[in-house]
N, C-alpha and C positions, 0 to 999 in steps of 0.2 A: 314083433311081440317079445321074442326072447331077449333082444337088446334092451328093451324097456324094463323087463323084469330084472335083468342083471344090474342096470343102473339103479333101480329101486332098492335092491339088496345092498349095493355099495353105499347108498345114501343112509340106509338104516344102520349099517355097521359103522360108518364113519360118525354118525350121530351118537351112537352108543359109546364109541371110543372117546369122543370129545366130552361126553357127559361124565365118563369115568375119570378122565383126566382132570376135569374141573372139580371133582369131589375128592381128589387125592389130597391127603393132609400134607402140608409142607414139612420138610425136614427142619427148616428154620423160619419162624415168623419174626420179622424185624420191623419194629415200630420206629419211624423216623419223623423228622420235621424239616421242612425246607428252611435253608439258612443256617442250619446247625452244623458247625465245623466238625464236630465229632461224628456226626452222621455221615458226612462226606468221607471222612477217613474210614469209617466202617464200610461204606459202599466200595471203596477201593479194595479193602481186604476181602469183601464178599466176592468181588469180581475175580480176584486171585483164587479164592476157594472154588469158585465155579470152574475155572480152568483146570484145577487139580482134580475135581470131582464133577465131571459133566452131568452125571445122573442126579446130582444134588438139587433138590427143589427148595428154592428160597423165595419167600413171599415178602415183599416190601409193603408197608402200610404207612402212609403219610397221615399223621394224626391231625394235621392242620386242615387237610382237605377232606378227610373221611371221618365224620363224627362217630360212626359205628366203630371204627378202629380205635378212636380215642377212648370211647366208653369201654371197649374190650380191654384196653391197656389198663385203665383205671380199675376195672374189676379184677384183672389178674394180679395187680399189685396189692389190692385190698385183701384178696383171698390169702395172700402170703404174709399179711401183717406188716407190709412195707408202707411207711408213711409218705415217702417222697417219690413222686413220679418223674422219671427222667428219660431222655432219649440220647442215643439210641437204646432200645431195649430188645433183647434177643430172647425168644421163646423156643427152647429146644426140648421137645417132649413136654414135660411138666416143669422144667427148670427155667428160671429167669436169670438173665445177666443184664444188669443195668449199667449203661455207660460203655465207652470204648476209649482205651488209652493208646494201644499200639498192637501191631500184629504179634509182637513177642509176648505181650502180657495177656490182654483180653482175647487176642486171637488164639493163643495157646489154650486158654480156658474153653473157648468155643470148640476147638478141635477135640479137646478131651471129652467134652460132653457129647459131641457127635459120635465119638468112638464108643462111649458107653451106651448111647442109644442104639447104635448098630449091633452091639453085642447083646442088647436086651437086658443090660444090668444098670441099675440106678445107683448102686453102691459098690465099693470095692470089697470083695469077700475077705481080703486080708485084714481089713479094719475090724471086722466082726469076729475074728478068731486070732488065736495066738498059739504058737507051738512051744510046749514046755518039755523038759527032759523027763520028768517023773510022771506028770499027769497027762502027757500026750497033747493033742490039740484041743484047746478049750474054745468052744463056740458060744456066742451069745444066744443063738437060736436054741441050742440044746439045754443050756443051763439057766437061761433067764438072766436079765440084766443085773438084779441084786446079787445073786450068787456069783455071777461072773466077775462083778466088781470086787466082791470080797476076796475071791481067789487071786485076782490080779494084784490086789493090795497086799495080800500075804506074800506073794512072790516078790513084789517090789520091796517090801519091808524087810526081806531077809538080807541083812547086811553082815558080812563076816566080822567086820571090826566091832560092830555093836554086839554080836553074839559072844565074842571073846570077853568083852567087858561085862556082859550079863553073867557069863559063867564064873568070872572072877568074883563078881558081887555075890552070887549065890553061894560060892564056896566060903565067903566070909560070913554070910548070914547063917549058914548051917552050924557053924561053930559057936555062934553067940548063945543059942539055946534060951533066948529071951524074946518072946513075941513082941513086946513093946519096942525094944530096940530094933528088932528086925523090921517092924512096920515103919519105924522112924527113918531108918537108913534107906529102905526101899522107896518109901514115899518121897524122901528128899531127892533120891536119884531120878525118879519119874518126873517130879516137879521141875527140877533144874533142867532136865533134858527137854521137857515140853517148852519151858520158857526160852531156852536157847534156840530150839527150832523155830519157835514163833518169831523171835527177834530176827533170826536169819531170813525167814521168809518175808517178814515185814520190810527188812532192809532192801531185799531184792525188788519187792513190789514198789517201794518208794523210788528206787533208782530208775525202774522202767517208766514209772509215771513222770518222773522228772525229765527223762529222755524224750518221752512223748510230747511234753510241753515245749521242747526246743524246736523253734522254727528251722534252725539250721539243720538239725537232724532230719526233720520232715522233708526238707528240700533235697537233702542228700539221698533220701530213700525214694524220691520221686513224688512226694506228696504235694 
């Protein structure tokens, strides 16, 4: 009788353990499709990742064989405003990575997201704050995004060269003692400066757009 009772308890405990294991949320959900070469490369990387982290729980879902997995992938993509569904797709926490290039590129991104998930952080705190000499540490959470943006813009706009030019201009304007001439000179300075910076930024933008259209540059960057 005692032996039967012990066996019954063991069966109950093992069933509870299996049920708990089956409901464990995977660390990575991977959506793949049979015959996809990028998916095969991703599987090789995932095998390597499993060897490095034996406790890592990775769930593979073949969207060609599992309609529920295919629908789940479509829902995940649509919720994030992504128009193109591709495989392999990696779901790490709430973040999606679509496609796989290599262990050095996509693999590094997957590792980084796993590290952030383990640490319980979805963003890097240093991105939301900046250390300044006079104002101390400025945080988006404390100041709010508009005020934080204004302060960062003021700090970035403090240019010693421009300040000396402005001081020289102000010294000239003070001696004029004619408001119309002062407004004319100051307005000309501001207008010319604005046009110059606009032309400078437009030139850089056009150059980057031209580089982006070059197939040779794209191939050189691995595109």
